[in-house]
C-alpha positions in Angstrom: 147.9 73.2 67.5 145.3 73.3 70.2 145.7 75.5 73.3 144.0 74.4 76.5 143.2 76.6 79.4 144.5 75.6 82.8 141.8 74.0 84.9 141.7 76.9 87.4 141.0 79.4 84.6 138.3 77.2 83.2 136.6 76.9 86.6 136.9 80.7 87.2 135.2 81.4 83.8 132.5 78.9 84.5 131.7 80.6 87.9 131.7 84.1 86.3 129.3 83.0 83.6 127.0 81.5 86.3 127.2 84.6 88.4 126.4 86.8 85.5 123.3 84.7 84.6 122.1 84.9 88.2 122.6 88.6 88.4 120.7 89.2 85.1 117.8 87.0 86.3 117.7 88.8 89.7 117.6 92.3 88.0 114.8 91.1 85.7 112.8 89.6 88.7 113.2 92.8 90.8 112.1 95.0 87.9 109.1 92.8 87.3 108.2 92.8 91.0 108.4 96.5 91.1 106.1 96.8 88.1 108.8 98.1 85.9 111.1 97.1 83.2 114.8 98.1 83.2 114.2 99.9 79.9 111.1 102.0 80.9 113.0 105.2 81.6 113.3 107.9 78.9 116.2 110.1 78.3 114.6 112.8 80.5 114.3 110.4 83.4 110.5 110.2 83.5 108.8 106.9 83.3 107.5 105.7 79.9 103.8 105.4 79.6 101.8 102.2 79.7 100.0 102.1 76.3 102.5 104.8 75.1 101.2 104.7 71.5 97.7 105.8 72.6 96.7 109.4 71.6 95.9 110.6 75.1 97.8 110.2 78.4 97.0 110.7 82.1 98.8 110.0 85.3 98.1 108.0 88.5 100.1 109.3 91.4 100.2 107.6 94.8 101.9 108.9 97.9 102.3 106.6 100.9 102.1 107.7 104.6 105.9 107.6 104.9 106.3 109.8 101.8 107.4 107.3 99.1 105.4 107.7 95.9 104.5 106.0 92.7 103.7 107.8 89.4 102.3 105.9 86.4 101.6 107.4 83.0 98.8 105.6 81.2 97.8 106.1 77.6 94.2 105.7 76.4 92.6 106.1 73.0 89.2 107.7 73.7 88.6 111.3 74.6 88.3 110.4 78.2 88.7 107.4 80.5 86.8 106.4 83.7 88.9 106.9 86.9 88.6 103.3 88.0 89.6 102.1 84.5 92.7 104.4 84.6 93.7 103.0 87.9 93.2 99.4 86.6 95.3 100.1 83.6 98.1 101.6 85.7 98.8 98.2 87.2 99.0 99.6 90.7 97.5 97.2 93.2 94.3 98.4 94.9 91.2 97.3 96.8 87.9 99.1 97.1 84.6 99.2 98.8 81.2 100.8 97.9 80.3 103.7 100.1 77.4 106.2 100.2 79.4 108.6 97.9 80.6 105.9 95.4 83.5 103.5 95.3 86.3 104.3 97.8 89.8 103.0 97.5 90.8 101.3 100.7 94.2 99.9 99.9 96.7 101.1 97.3 100.1 99.5 96.5 99.6 97.2 99.5 99.1 100.0 102.1 97.6 99.2 104.5 98.5 95.5 104.6 95.0 94.7 105.6 91.7 96.6 106.2 88.1 96.2 107.2 86.9 99.7 106.3 88.1 102.4 103.9 87.7 105.1 106.5 88.5 103.4 109.9 88.1 105.6 113.0 91.4 107.0 114.2 93.4 105.4 111.4 94.9 106.6 108.1 92.8 106.6 104.9 93.3 107.1 101.2 92.2 110.6 100.0 91.4 110.9 96.3 92.6 114.0 94.4 92.1 115.1 90.8 94.3 117.4 88.7 92.7 118.8 85.6 95.8 120.6 84.5 98.4 118.1 85.5 99.9 120.3 88.3 97.1 121.6 90.6 95.2 119.1 92.8 91.6 119.3 94.0 90.3 116.8 96.6 87.5 114.7 95.1 84.0 114.9 96.6 82.9 111.7 94.8 84.2 108.1 94.7 86.6 106.9 92.0 83.6 105.6 89.9 82.3 109.2 89.6 85.6 110.6 88.2 86.4 110.8 84.4 89.9 111.9 83.2 90.9 113.5 79.9 94.2 114.0 78.2 96.9 115.6 80.5 94.9 115.1 83.7 95.8 113.1 86.8 94.4 111.0 89.6 96.1 111.1 92.9 95.9 109.2 96.2 97.6 110.2 99.4 97.5 108.0 102.5 96.5 110.5 105.1 96.9 110.4 108.9 93.5 110.7 110.6 94.5 113.8 112.6 95.8 115.8 109.6 94.0 117.8 106.9 94.5 115.9 103.7 97.4 117.3 101.6 97.7 116.5 97.9 100.1 114.0 96.5 103.2 115.2 94.5 102.6 116.6 91.0 102.8 114.0 88.2 106.0 113.7 86.4 106.1 115.3 82.9 106.6 113.0 80.0 
């Protein structure tokens, strides 16, 4: 004996299935747009590393003018990695210009939306910081192409108001 669902129940189930599929697709798209994956969090809450199986790891930390921040752990296999290569591997969007002290980063994670100079008069700029112990920051006196990072170290950028002394970005997340 065959049991049939009432038409209203069939229609409701069809709409729930469609809504679930749309929700799953939306979550996947948002995660991809944010540079993440819904399963990239570890049990401790810190982000999983890009190239997690690599023997060495370093962080790239970015703090925006309004205080939001991005922290990416990147694995690498050599004893060290060039700063610009670490930034590239992090997947964080950036733009740069050559300057008298090396390559300067002018735009990070789409801030500012547009630029003509890395160090515009009277406007914010990206200050580069280096942490050799993963907790204490030192402002860099060379461009990103003059920086090399080893295991446990970090690169940091903080978008700094022109009238303020540059302050370091937040410490990298552990993990």
